[in-house]
Biopython code that builds the backbone (N, CA, C, O; Angstrom):
import numpy as np
from Bio.PDB.StructureBuilder import StructureBuilder

atoms = [
    (1, "UNK", "N", (93.089, 136.922, 40.110)),
    (1, "UNK", "CA", (92.567, 137.159, 41.575)),
    (1, "UNK", "C", (93.094, 136.716, 42.443)),
    (1, "UNK", "O", (93.619, 135.605, 42.521)),
    (2, "UNK", "N", (93.006, 137.713, 43.386)),
    (2, "UNK", "CA", (93.879, 137.629, 44.974)),
    (2, "UNK", "C", (93.308, 136.467, 45.691)),
    (2, "UNK", "O", (92.092, 136.307, 45.594)),
    (3, "UNK", "N", (93.989, 135.646, 46.385)),
    (3, "UNK", "CA", (93.452, 134.957, 47.001)),
    (3, "UNK", "C", (92.818, 135.397, 48.313)),
    (3, "UNK", "O", (93.697, 135.681, 49.127)),
    (4, "UNK", "N", (91.530, 135.556, 48.812)),
    (4, "UNK", "CA", (90.905, 136.170, 49.913)),
    (4, "UNK", "C", (91.456, 135.101, 51.236)),
    (4, "UNK", "O", (92.069, 135.504, 52.224)),
    (5, "UNK", "N", (91.217, 134.220, 51.070)),
    (5, "UNK", "CA", (91.073, 132.959, 52.357)),
    (5, "UNK", "C", (92.454, 132.270, 52.098)),
    (5, "UNK", "O", (92.502, 131.181, 51.527)),
    (6, "UNK", "N", (93.644, 132.963, 52.556)),
    (6, "UNK", "CA", (95.026, 132.520, 52.260)),
    (6, "UNK", "C", (95.318, 131.281, 52.989)),
    (6, "UNK", "O", (95.750, 130.224, 52.528)),
    (7, "UNK", "N", (94.939, 131.649, 54.505)),
    (7, "UNK", "CA", (94.808, 130.523, 55.495)),
    (7, "UNK", "C", (94.280, 129.121, 55.498)),
    (7, "UNK", "O", (94.753, 128.060, 55.904)),
    (8, "UNK", "N", (93.120, 129.457, 54.901)),
    (8, "UNK", "CA", (92.049, 128.463, 54.153)),
    (8, "UNK", "C", (92.844, 127.503, 52.958)),
    (8, "UNK", "O", (92.832, 126.273, 53.010)),
    (9, "UNK", "N", (93.359, 128.086, 52.152)),
    (9, "UNK", "CA", (93.704, 127.677, 50.943)),
    (9, "UNK", "C", (95.225, 126.886, 51.212)),
    (9, "UNK", "O", (95.681, 125.967, 50.531)),
    (10, "UNK", "N", (95.758, 127.430, 52.221)),
    (10, "UNK", "CA", (96.902, 126.328, 52.798)),
    (10, "UNK", "C", (96.684, 125.231, 53.182)),
    (10, "UNK", "O", (97.690, 124.532, 53.302)),
    (11, "UNK", "N", (95.337, 124.584, 53.539)),
    (11, "UNK", "CA", (95.038, 123.209, 53.501)),
    (11, "UNK", "C", (93.907, 123.427, 54.602)),
    (11, "UNK", "O", (92.973, 122.624, 54.608)),
    (12, "UNK", "N", (93.926, 124.276, 55.369)),
    (12, "UNK", "CA", (92.893, 124.225, 56.621)),
    (12, "UNK", "C", (91.368, 124.048, 56.024)),
    (12, "UNK", "O", (90.384, 123.505, 56.528)),
    (13, "UNK", "N", (91.526, 124.646, 54.890)),
    (13, "UNK", "CA", (90.019, 124.233, 53.985)),
    (13, "UNK", "C", (89.523, 122.825, 54.142)),
    (13, "UNK", "O", (88.329, 122.673, 54.401)),
    (14, "UNK", "N", (90.264, 121.832, 54.021)),
    (14, "UNK", "CA", (90.362, 120.445, 53.861)),
    (14, "UNK", "C", (90.195, 119.658, 55.023)),
    (14, "UNK", "O", (90.080, 118.434, 54.959)),
    (15, "UNK", "N", (90.175, 120.308, 56.107)),
    (15, "UNK", "CA", (89.660, 119.767, 57.475)),
    (15, "UNK", "C", (88.421, 119.959, 57.797)),
    (15, "UNK", "O", (87.955, 119.075, 58.515)),
    (16, "UNK", "N", (87.480, 121.107, 57.417)),
    (16, "UNK", "CA", (86.262, 121.055, 57.467)),
    (16, "UNK", "C", (85.440, 119.719, 56.393)),
    (16, "UNK", "O", (85.855, 119.169, 55.373)),
    (17, "UNK", "N", (84.072, 119.536, 57.211)),
    (17, "UNK", "CA", (83.635, 118.590, 56.552)),
    (17, "UNK", "C", (82.874, 119.141, 55.568)),
    (17, "UNK", "O", (82.624, 120.346, 55.617)),
    (18, "UNK", "N", (82.344, 118.258, 54.419)),
    (18, "UNK", "CA", (81.449, 118.886, 53.237)),
    (18, "UNK", "C", (80.262, 119.792, 53.651)),
    (18, "UNK", "O", (79.867, 120.562, 52.775)),
    (19, "UNK", "N", (79.665, 119.820, 54.788)),
    (19, "UNK", "CA", (78.788, 120.261, 54.949)),
    (19, "UNK", "C", (79.267, 121.727, 55.593)),
    (19, "UNK", "O", (78.866, 122.836, 55.240)),
    (20, "UNK", "N", (80.147, 121.446, 56.539)),
    (20, "UNK", "CA", (80.771, 122.752, 56.761)),
    (20, "UNK", "C", (81.187, 123.575, 55.609)),
    (20, "UNK", "O", (80.615, 124.651, 55.437)),
    (21, "UNK", "N", (82.197, 123.164, 54.729)),
    (21, "UNK", "CA", (82.601, 124.136, 53.475)),
    (21, "UNK", "C", (81.150, 124.380, 52.876)),
    (21, "UNK", "O", (80.945, 125.592, 52.814)),
    (22, "UNK", "N", (80.182, 123.705, 52.459)),
    (22, "UNK", "CA", (79.258, 124.490, 51.536)),
    (22, "UNK", "C", (78.171, 125.372, 52.768)),
    (22, "UNK", "O", (77.376, 126.191, 52.309)),
    (23, "UNK", "N", (78.202, 125.192, 53.939)),
    (23, "UNK", "CA", (77.696, 126.238, 54.834)),
    (23, "UNK", "C", (78.376, 127.378, 54.807)),
    (23, "UNK", "O", (77.779, 128.441, 54.973)),
    (24, "UNK", "N", (79.718, 127.334, 54.595)),
    (24, "UNK", "CA", (80.457, 128.525, 54.775)),
    (24, "UNK", "C", (80.241, 129.215, 52.822)),
    (24, "UNK", "O", (79.877, 130.366, 52.577)),
    (25, "UNK", "N", (80.554, 128.228, 51.808)),
    (25, "UNK", "CA", (80.107, 128.980, 50.561)),
    (25, "UNK", "C", (78.558, 129.855, 50.634)),
    (25, "UNK", "O", (78.418, 131.055, 50.398)),
    (26, "UNK", "N", (77.590, 128.982, 50.988)),
    (26, "UNK", "CA", (76.496, 129.711, 50.974)),
    (26, "UNK", "C", (76.289, 130.981, 51.842)),
    (26, "UNK", "O", (75.554, 131.894, 51.466)),
    (27, "UNK", "N", (77.132, 131.011, 53.311)),
    (27, "UNK", "CA", (77.116, 132.001, 53.996)),
    (27, "UNK", "C", (77.547, 133.468, 52.924)),
    (27, "UNK", "O", (76.947, 134.543, 52.942)),
    (28, "UNK", "N", (78.647, 133.142, 52.116)),
    (28, "UNK", "CA", (79.082, 134.075, 50.893)),
    (28, "UNK", "C", (78.258, 134.351, 50.195)),
    (28, "UNK", "O", (78.182, 135.505, 49.772)),
    (29, "UNK", "N", (77.337, 133.364, 49.827)),
    (29, "UNK", "CA", (76.496, 133.702, 48.380)),
    (29, "UNK", "C", (75.283, 134.409, 49.067)),
    (29, "UNK", "O", (74.785, 135.396, 48.526)),
    (30, "UNK", "N", (74.782, 133.909, 50.282)),
    (30, "UNK", "CA", (73.946, 135.169, 50.926)),
    (30, "UNK", "C", (74.312, 136.540, 51.062)),
    (30, "UNK", "O", (73.502, 137.458, 50.938)),
    (31, "UNK", "N", (75.680, 136.711, 51.348)),
    (31, "UNK", "CA", (75.862, 138.254, 51.487)),
    (31, "UNK", "C", (75.913, 138.596, 50.038)),
    (31, "UNK", "O", (75.438, 139.693, 49.743)),
    (32, "UNK", "N", (76.522, 137.682, 48.840)),
    (32, "UNK", "CA", (76.243, 138.476, 47.685)),
    (32, "UNK", "C", (75.049, 139.222, 47.121)),
    (32, "UNK", "O", (74.860, 140.283, 46.525)),
    (33, "UNK", "N", (73.998, 137.743, 47.774)),
    (33, "UNK", "CA", (72.504, 138.051, 47.538)),
    (33, "UNK", "C", (72.184, 139.428, 47.887)),
    (33, "UNK", "O", (71.818, 140.366, 47.179)),
    (34, "UNK", "N", (72.459, 139.319, 49.451)),
    (34, "UNK", "CA", (71.772, 140.619, 50.469)),
    (34, "UNK", "C", (72.387, 141.960, 49.883)),
    (34, "UNK", "O", (71.613, 142.897, 49.683)),
    (35, "UNK", "N", (73.588, 142.086, 49.629)),
    (35, "UNK", "CA", (74.212, 142.843, 48.916)),
    (35, "UNK", "C", (74.195, 143.504, 47.632)),
    (35, "UNK", "O", (74.759, 144.540, 47.279)),
    (36, "UNK", "N", (73.344, 142.607, 46.917)),
    (36, "UNK", "CA", (73.557, 143.066, 45.459)),
    (36, "UNK", "C", (72.479, 144.358, 45.376)),
    (36, "UNK", "O", (72.757, 145.062, 44.406)),
    (37, "UNK", "N", (71.560, 144.752, 45.981)),
    (37, "UNK", "CA", (70.994, 145.924, 45.758)),
    (37, "UNK", "C", (71.360, 147.204, 46.939)),
    (37, "UNK", "O", (70.794, 148.290, 47.064)),
    (38, "UNK", "N", (72.313, 146.729, 47.591)),
    (38, "UNK", "CA", (72.834, 147.877, 48.337)),
    (38, "UNK", "C", (73.890, 148.298, 47.913)),
    (38, "UNK", "O", (74.015, 149.477, 47.581)),
    (39, "UNK", "N", (75.096, 147.214, 47.820)),
    (39, "UNK", "CA", (76.254, 147.803, 47.596)),
    (39, "UNK", "C", (76.533, 146.634, 46.349)),
    (39, "UNK", "O", (76.273, 145.434, 46.428)),
    (40, "UNK", "N", (77.058, 147.260, 45.341)),
    (40, "UNK", "CA", (77.261, 146.414, 44.092)),
    (40, "UNK", "C", (78.581, 145.638, 44.161)),
    (40, "UNK", "O", (78.640, 144.435, 43.903)),
    (41, "UNK", "N", (79.806, 146.498, 44.579)),
    (41, "UNK", "CA", (81.283, 145.981, 44.984)),
    (41, "UNK", "C", (81.128, 145.132, 46.097)),
    (41, "UNK", "O", (81.812, 144.110, 46.048)),
    (42, "UNK", "N", (80.378, 145.288, 47.134)),
    (42, "UNK", "CA", (80.493, 144.521, 48.382)),
    (42, "UNK", "C", (79.789, 143.268, 47.844)),
    (42, "UNK", "O", (80.263, 142.245, 48.338)),
    (43, "UNK", "N", (78.706, 143.039, 46.894)),
    (43, "UNK", "CA", (78.112, 141.938, 46.419)),
    (43, "UNK", "C", (79.275, 141.352, 45.451)),
    (43, "UNK", "O", (79.169, 140.130, 45.348)),
    (44, "UNK", "N", (79.975, 141.705, 44.975)),
    (44, "UNK", "CA", (80.737, 141.305, 44.293)),
    (44, "UNK", "C", (82.144, 140.865, 44.611)),
    (44, "UNK", "O", (82.956, 140.244, 43.924)),
    (45, "UNK", "N", (82.224, 141.394, 45.943)),
    (45, "UNK", "CA", (83.324, 140.801, 46.626)),
    (45, "UNK", "C", (82.860, 139.316, 47.186)),
    (45, "UNK", "O", (83.517, 138.318, 46.890)),
    (46, "UNK", "N", (81.886, 139.256, 47.873)),
    (46, "UNK", "CA", (81.249, 138.196, 48.414)),
    (46, "UNK", "C", (81.154, 137.119, 47.650)),
    (46, "UNK", "O", (81.434, 135.976, 48.014)),
    (47, "UNK", "N", (80.692, 137.500, 46.393)),
    (47, "UNK", "CA", (80.536, 136.287, 45.182)),
    (47, "UNK", "C", (81.928, 135.913, 45.129)),
    (47, "UNK", "O", (82.190, 134.712, 45.196)),
    (48, "UNK", "N", (82.858, 136.749, 45.020)),
    (48, "UNK", "CA", (83.990, 135.805, 44.405)),
    (48, "UNK", "C", (84.427, 135.164, 45.649)),
    (48, "UNK", "O", (84.701, 133.965, 45.592)),
    (49, "UNK", "N", (84.557, 135.921, 47.013)),
    (49, "UNK", "CA", (85.048, 134.744, 48.114)),
    (49, "UNK", "C", (84.501, 133.631, 47.988)),
    (49, "UNK", "O", (85.164, 132.616, 48.205)),
    (50, "UNK", "N", (83.021, 133.548, 47.567)),
    (50, "UNK", "CA", (82.328, 132.300, 47.740)),
    (50, "UNK", "C", (82.723, 131.170, 46.464)),
    (50, "UNK", "O", (82.820, 129.943, 46.491)),
    (51, "UNK", "N", (82.893, 132.131, 45.390)),
    (51, "UNK", "CA", (83.659, 131.098, 44.468)),
    (51, "UNK", "C", (84.826, 130.425, 44.808)),
    (51, "UNK", "O", (85.028, 129.222, 44.642)),
    (52, "UNK", "N", (85.681, 131.338, 45.349)),
    (52, "UNK", "CA", (87.098, 130.794, 46.147)),
    (52, "UNK", "C", (86.899, 129.841, 46.954)),
    (52, "UNK", "O", (87.739, 128.942, 46.973)),
    (53, "UNK", "N", (85.790, 129.769, 47.804)),
    (53, "UNK", "CA", (85.659, 128.796, 48.701)),
    (53, "UNK", "C", (85.339, 127.410, 47.952)),
    (53, "UNK", "O", (85.909, 126.324, 48.056)),
    (54, "UNK", "N", (84.207, 127.812, 47.138)),
    (54, "UNK", "CA", (83.718, 126.085, 46.423)),
    (54, "UNK", "C", (84.654, 125.987, 45.286)),
    (54, "UNK", "O", (84.138, 125.176, 44.516)),
    (55, "UNK", "N", (86.126, 126.537, 44.633)),
    (55, "UNK", "CA", (86.837, 125.906, 44.004)),
    (55, "UNK", "C", (87.740, 125.412, 44.976)),
    (55, "UNK", "O", (88.274, 124.403, 44.517)),
    (56, "UNK", "N", (88.271, 125.749, 46.454)),
    (56, "UNK", "CA", (88.549, 124.966, 47.267)),
    (56, "UNK", "C", (87.952, 123.533, 47.609)),
    (56, "UNK", "O", (88.498, 122.443, 47.435)),
    (57, "UNK", "N", (86.685, 123.805, 48.145)),
    (57, "UNK", "CA", (86.054, 122.786, 47.789)),
    (57, "UNK", "C", (85.906, 121.362, 46.597)),
    (57, "UNK", "O", (85.577, 120.199, 46.828)),
    (58, "UNK", "N", (86.318, 122.064, 45.228)),
    (58, "UNK", "CA", (86.324, 121.204, 44.133)),
    (58, "UNK", "C", (87.491, 120.473, 44.352)),
    (58, "UNK", "O", (87.709, 119.342, 43.919)),
    (59, "UNK", "N", (88.164, 121.089, 44.974)),
    (59, "UNK", "CA", (89.650, 120.621, 44.941)),
    (59, "UNK", "C", (89.989, 119.728, 45.834)),
    (59, "UNK", "O", (90.861, 118.953, 45.443)),
    (60, "UNK", "N", (89.452, 119.504, 47.318)),
    (60, "UNK", "CA", (89.212, 118.819, 48.154)),
    (60, "UNK", "C", (89.315, 117.658, 47.771)),
    (60, "UNK", "O", (88.297, 117.254, 47.210)),
    (61, "UNK", "N", (90.707, 116.439, 47.892)),
    (61, "UNK", "CA", (90.346, 115.056, 47.663)),
    (61, "UNK", "C", (89.168, 114.565, 47.974)),
    (61, "UNK", "O", (88.464, 114.026, 47.119)),
    (62, "UNK", "N", (88.735, 114.709, 49.471)),
    (62, "UNK", "CA", (87.730, 113.752, 50.073)),
    (62, "UNK", "C", (86.499, 114.325, 49.518)),
    (62, "UNK", "O", (85.655, 113.914, 50.315)),
    (63, "UNK", "N", (85.802, 115.111, 48.527)),
    (63, "UNK", "CA", (84.972, 115.552, 47.778)),
    (63, "UNK", "C", (84.921, 115.025, 46.539)),
    (63, "UNK", "O", (83.883, 115.270, 45.923)),
    (64, "UNK", "N", (86.205, 113.998, 45.678)),
    (64, "UNK", "CA", (85.981, 113.675, 44.560)),
    (64, "UNK", "C", (84.311, 112.831, 43.994)),
    (64, "UNK", "O", (83.974, 112.778, 42.811)),
    (65, "UNK", "N", (83.652, 112.371, 44.920)),
    (65, "UNK", "CA", (82.587, 111.533, 44.578)),
    (65, "UNK", "C", (81.577, 112.506, 44.408)),
    (65, "UNK", "O", (80.547, 112.188, 43.815)),
    (66, "UNK", "N", (81.747, 113.749, 44.889)),
    (66, "UNK", "CA", (80.538, 114.941, 44.654)),
    (66, "UNK", "C", (81.004, 115.807, 43.707)),
    (66, "UNK", "O", (80.390, 116.867, 43.584)),
    (67, "UNK", "N", (82.053, 115.576, 42.934)),
    (67, "UNK", "CA", (82.544, 116.348, 42.172)),
    (67, "UNK", "C", (81.570, 116.714, 40.948)),
    (67, "UNK", "O", (81.962, 117.807, 40.540)),
    (68, "UNK", "N", (80.676, 116.364, 40.323)),
    (68, "UNK", "CA", (79.906, 116.390, 39.428)),
    (68, "UNK", "C", (78.875, 117.490, 39.992)),
    (68, "UNK", "O", (78.779, 118.430, 39.202)),
    (69, "UNK", "N", (78.094, 117.626, 41.122)),
    (69, "UNK", "CA", (77.424, 118.109, 41.874)),
    (69, "UNK", "C", (78.211, 119.525, 41.964)),
    (69, "UNK", "O", (77.582, 120.538, 41.655)),
    (70, "UNK", "N", (79.447, 119.625, 42.341)),
    (70, "UNK", "CA", (80.099, 120.708, 42.905)),
    (70, "UNK", "C", (80.482, 121.859, 41.988)),
    (70, "UNK", "O", (80.647, 123.047, 42.264)),
    (71, "UNK", "N", (80.613, 121.035, 40.499)),
    (71, "UNK", "CA", (80.697, 121.576, 39.454)),
    (71, "UNK", "C", (79.697, 122.560, 38.766)),
    (71, "UNK", "O", (79.855, 123.679, 38.278)),
    (72, "UNK", "N", (78.493, 121.656, 38.917)),
    (72, "UNK", "CA", (77.381, 122.249, 38.508)),
    (72, "UNK", "C", (76.789, 123.222, 39.428)),
    (72, "UNK", "O", (76.094, 124.146, 39.008)),
    (73, "UNK", "N", (77.022, 123.060, 40.571)),
    (73, "UNK", "CA", (76.641, 124.539, 41.556)),
    (73, "UNK", "C", (77.579, 125.786, 40.860)),
    (73, "UNK", "O", (77.153, 126.867, 40.452)),
    (74, "UNK", "N", (78.648, 125.417, 40.855)),
    (74, "UNK", "CA", (79.442, 126.849, 40.438)),
    (74, "UNK", "C", (79.086, 127.170, 38.690)),
    (74, "UNK", "O", (79.115, 128.256, 38.112)),
    (75, "UNK", "N", (78.831, 126.127, 38.267)),
    (75, "UNK", "CA", (78.167, 126.619, 36.988)),
    (75, "UNK", "C", (76.944, 127.629, 37.076)),
    (75, "UNK", "O", (76.696, 128.735, 36.596)),
    (76, "UNK", "N", (76.367, 126.831, 37.822)),
    (76, "UNK", "CA", (74.790, 127.813, 38.244)),
    (76, "UNK", "C", (74.860, 129.249, 38.915)),
    (76, "UNK", "O", (74.228, 130.264, 38.622)),
    (77, "UNK", "N", (75.876, 129.025, 39.965)),
    (77, "UNK", "CA", (76.016, 130.436, 40.496)),
    (77, "UNK", "C", (76.544, 131.440, 39.728)),
    (77, "UNK", "O", (76.211, 132.611, 39.914)),
    (78, "UNK", "N", (77.629, 130.990, 38.563)),
    (78, "UNK", "CA", (77.876, 131.872, 37.798)),
    (78, "UNK", "C", (77.275, 132.529, 37.002)),
    (78, "UNK", "O", (77.328, 133.756, 36.911)),
    (79, "UNK", "N", (76.358, 131.469, 36.047)),
    (79, "UNK", "CA", (74.952, 131.665, 35.410)),
    (79, "UNK", "C", (74.090, 133.015, 36.118)),
    (79, "UNK", "O", (73.705, 134.027, 35.532)),
    (80, "UNK", "N", (73.931, 132.655, 37.594)),
    (80, "UNK", "CA", (72.859, 133.450, 38.198)),
    (80, "UNK", "C", (73.397, 135.057, 38.233)),
    (80, "UNK", "O", (72.776, 136.032, 37.810)),
    (81, "UNK", "N", (74.454, 135.044, 38.729)),
    (81, "UNK", "CA", (75.097, 136.422, 39.066)),
    (81, "UNK", "C", (75.863, 137.065, 37.583)),
    (81, "UNK", "O", (75.991, 138.276, 37.403)),
    (82, "UNK", "N", (76.203, 136.298, 36.860)),
    (82, "UNK", "CA", (76.938, 136.933, 35.815)),
    (82, "UNK", "C", (76.085, 136.779, 34.440)),
    (82, "UNK", "O", (75.753, 137.814, 33.862)),
    (83, "UNK", "N", (75.801, 135.798, 34.019)),
    (83, "UNK", "CA", (74.838, 135.565, 33.038)),
    (83, "UNK", "C", (73.657, 135.628, 32.688)),
    (83, "UNK", "O", (73.040, 136.636, 33.034)),
    (84, "UNK", "N", (72.891, 134.498, 31.827)),
    (84, "UNK", "CA", (71.301, 134.951, 31.541)),
    (84, "UNK", "C", (70.599, 134.220, 32.621)),
    (84, "UNK", "O", (69.386, 134.427, 32.600)),
    (85, "UNK", "N", (71.064, 133.315, 33.688)),
    (85, "UNK", "CA", (69.872, 132.798, 34.444)),
    (85, "UNK", "C", (69.501, 131.545, 33.980)),
    (85, "UNK", "O", (68.678, 131.061, 34.758)),
    (86, "UNK", "N", (69.755, 130.794, 33.028)),
    (86, "UNK", "CA", (69.126, 129.916, 32.007)),
    (86, "UNK", "C", (68.641, 128.614, 33.108)),
    (86, "UNK", "O", (67.750, 127.808, 32.839)),
    (87, "UNK", "N", (69.272, 128.623, 34.112)),
    (87, "UNK", "CA", (68.739, 127.630, 35.265)),
    (87, "UNK", "C", (67.235, 128.245, 36.172)),
    (87, "UNK", "O", (66.540, 127.610, 36.966)),
    (88, "UNK", "N", (67.128, 129.218, 35.859)),
    (88, "UNK", "CA", (66.377, 129.984, 36.584)),
    (88, "UNK", "C", (66.175, 130.065, 38.137)),
    (88, "UNK", "O", (65.135, 130.205, 38.779)),
    (89, "UNK", "N", (67.429, 129.939, 38.538)),
    (89, "UNK", "CA", (67.705, 130.281, 39.925)),
    (89, "UNK", "C", (67.048, 131.586, 40.465)),
    (89, "UNK", "O", (66.702, 132.478, 39.689)),
    (90, "UNK", "N", (66.900, 131.669, 41.688)),
    (90, "UNK", "CA", (66.212, 132.557, 42.522)),
    (90, "UNK", "C", (67.022, 132.921, 43.883)),
    (90, "UNK", "O", (67.765, 132.111, 44.438)),
    (91, "UNK", "N", (66.806, 134.123, 44.310)),
    (91, "UNK", "CA", (67.524, 134.397, 45.693)),
    (91, "UNK", "C", (67.279, 133.484, 46.754)),
    (91, "UNK", "O", (68.142, 133.042, 47.512)),
    (92, "UNK", "N", (65.649, 133.129, 46.781)),
    (92, "UNK", "CA", (64.886, 131.933, 47.544)),
    (92, "UNK", "C", (65.363, 130.750, 47.376)),
    (92, "UNK", "O", (65.417, 130.055, 48.391)),
    (93, "UNK", "N", (65.841, 130.165, 46.101)),
    (93, "UNK", "CA", (66.294, 128.865, 45.933)),
    (93, "UNK", "C", (67.827, 128.998, 46.342)),
    (93, "UNK", "O", (67.937, 128.174, 47.249)),
    (94, "UNK", "N", (68.873, 129.504, 46.183)),
    (94, "UNK", "CA", (70.160, 129.466, 46.567)),
    (94, "UNK", "C", (69.970, 129.475, 48.176)),
    (94, "UNK", "O", (70.493, 128.626, 48.898)),
    (95, "UNK", "N", (69.258, 130.406, 48.596)),
    (95, "UNK", "CA", (69.410, 130.532, 50.357)),
    (95, "UNK", "C", (69.044, 129.045, 50.697)),
    (95, "UNK", "O", (69.799, 128.451, 51.467)),
    (96, "UNK", "N", (67.899, 128.364, 50.165)),
    (96, "UNK", "CA", (67.248, 127.118, 50.656)),
    (96, "UNK", "C", (68.113, 125.975, 50.376)),
    (96, "UNK", "O", (68.045, 124.923, 51.010)),
    (97, "UNK", "N", (69.050, 126.226, 49.274)),
    (97, "UNK", "CA", (69.867, 125.165, 48.981)),
    (97, "UNK", "C", (71.003, 125.060, 49.966)),
    (97, "UNK", "O", (71.333, 123.984, 50.463)),
    (98, "UNK", "N", (71.676, 126.376, 50.273)),
    (98, "UNK", "CA", (72.657, 126.590, 51.172)),
    (98, "UNK", "C", (72.314, 126.354, 52.644)),
    (98, "UNK", "O", (73.123, 125.945, 53.478)),
    (99, "UNK", "N", (71.088, 126.641, 52.868)),
    (99, "UNK", "CA", (70.496, 126.403, 54.509)),
    (99, "UNK", "C", (70.229, 124.794, 55.044)),
    (99, "UNK", "O", (69.913, 124.549, 56.209)),
    (100, "UNK", "N", (70.399, 123.807, 54.057)),
    (100, "UNK", "CA", (70.285, 122.442, 54.521)),
    (100, "UNK", "C", (71.762, 122.412, 54.547)),
    (100, "UNK", "O", (71.750, 122.004, 55.708)),
    (101, "UNK", "N", (72.789, 122.474, 54.331)),
    (101, "UNK", "CA", (74.186, 122.395, 54.533)),
    (101, "UNK", "C", (74.548, 122.982, 55.686)),
    (101, "UNK", "O", (75.319, 122.370, 56.425)),
    (102, "UNK", "N", (74.033, 124.354, 56.082)),
    (102, "UNK", "CA", (74.375, 125.099, 57.372)),
    (102, "UNK", "C", (73.664, 124.251, 58.463)),
    (102, "UNK", "O", (74.440, 123.946, 59.368)),
    (103, "UNK", "N", (72.269, 123.740, 58.638)),
    (103, "UNK", "CA", (71.444, 122.729, 59.205)),
    (103, "UNK", "C", (72.466, 121.267, 59.484)),
    (103, "UNK", "O", (72.797, 120.891, 60.608)),
    (104, "UNK", "N", (72.767, 120.735, 58.482)),
    (104, "UNK", "CA", (73.735, 119.699, 58.809)),
    (104, "UNK", "C", (74.802, 119.706, 59.369)),
    (104, "UNK", "O", (75.206, 118.782, 60.075)),
    (105, "UNK", "N", (75.598, 121.064, 59.067)),
    (105, "UNK", "CA", (76.529, 121.009, 59.621)),
    (105, "UNK", "C", (76.447, 121.519, 61.216)),
    (105, "UNK", "O", (77.316, 121.215, 62.033)),
    (106, "UNK", "N", (75.551, 122.146, 61.464)),
    (106, "UNK", "CA", (75.159, 122.201, 63.001)),
    (106, "UNK", "C", (74.731, 120.969, 63.617)),
    (106, "UNK", "O", (75.064, 120.795, 64.790)),
    (107, "UNK", "N", (73.941, 119.940, 62.936)),
    (107, "UNK", "CA", (73.839, 118.773, 63.527)),
    (107, "UNK", "C", (74.453, 118.112, 63.889)),
    (107, "UNK", "O", (74.287, 117.370, 64.857)),
    (108, "UNK", "N", (75.783, 118.259, 62.842)),
    (108, "UNK", "CA", (77.071, 117.103, 63.043)),
    (108, "UNK", "C", (77.947, 117.632, 64.380)),
    (108, "UNK", "O", (78.651, 116.946, 65.122)),
    (109, "UNK", "N", (77.662, 119.133, 64.446)),
    (109, "UNK", "CA", (78.784, 119.481, 65.643)),
    (109, "UNK", "C", (77.981, 119.174, 66.923)),
    (109, "UNK", "O", (78.661, 119.084, 67.945)),
    (110, "UNK", "N", (76.721, 119.008, 67.036)),
    (110, "UNK", "CA", (75.895, 118.315, 68.112)),
    (110, "UNK", "C", (76.086, 117.223, 68.411)),
    (110, "UNK", "O", (75.708, 116.896, 69.536)),
    (111, "UNK", "N", (76.743, 116.205, 67.551)),
    (111, "UNK", "CA", (77.006, 115.081, 67.760)),
    (111, "UNK", "C", (78.060, 114.515, 69.035)),
    (111, "UNK", "O", (78.272, 113.310, 69.171)),
]
sb = StructureBuilder()
sb.init_structure("model")
sb.init_model(0)
sb.init_chain("A")
sb.init_seg("    ")
for serial, (resi, resn, name, xyz) in enumerate(atoms, 1):
    if name == "N":
        sb.init_residue(resn, " ", resi, " ")
    sb.init_atom(name, np.array(xyz, "f"), 0.0, 1.0, " ", f" {name:<3s}", serial, name[0])
structure = sb.get_structure()
C-alpha cells in the first residue's frame, strides 16, 4: 500500500490530539461512505486513507491506553466495508461515532 499522508507519517500526526486524529479519520470514513454508491474507486481510496490514519493513530505512543478501542475500531471498519458486517455497523452509526470526536476537537480548539 502506498503511503498517502507522507507528511503526517513523518511525525506530524503525533502532534494532533486523539480527538483531532479521530475526527480526521472520521472525515475519510465519511467520504468512503458517501462515495460508495457514487464511485466505488473513490470510496476505496478514502477508506484506505482512513485506515492509514487509523494505523498512525494506533502507532502514536500517547494513545497506548486507548489501543484496545483503536484496534477494535479498525477491526469493525474493515468488517463493515470488506467482510460480513458481523458487528451490525451502519453508515449512521459510523457517522455518529466519529461526529463526537469532531465535536470534541472543535471544543478543544476553542478553549
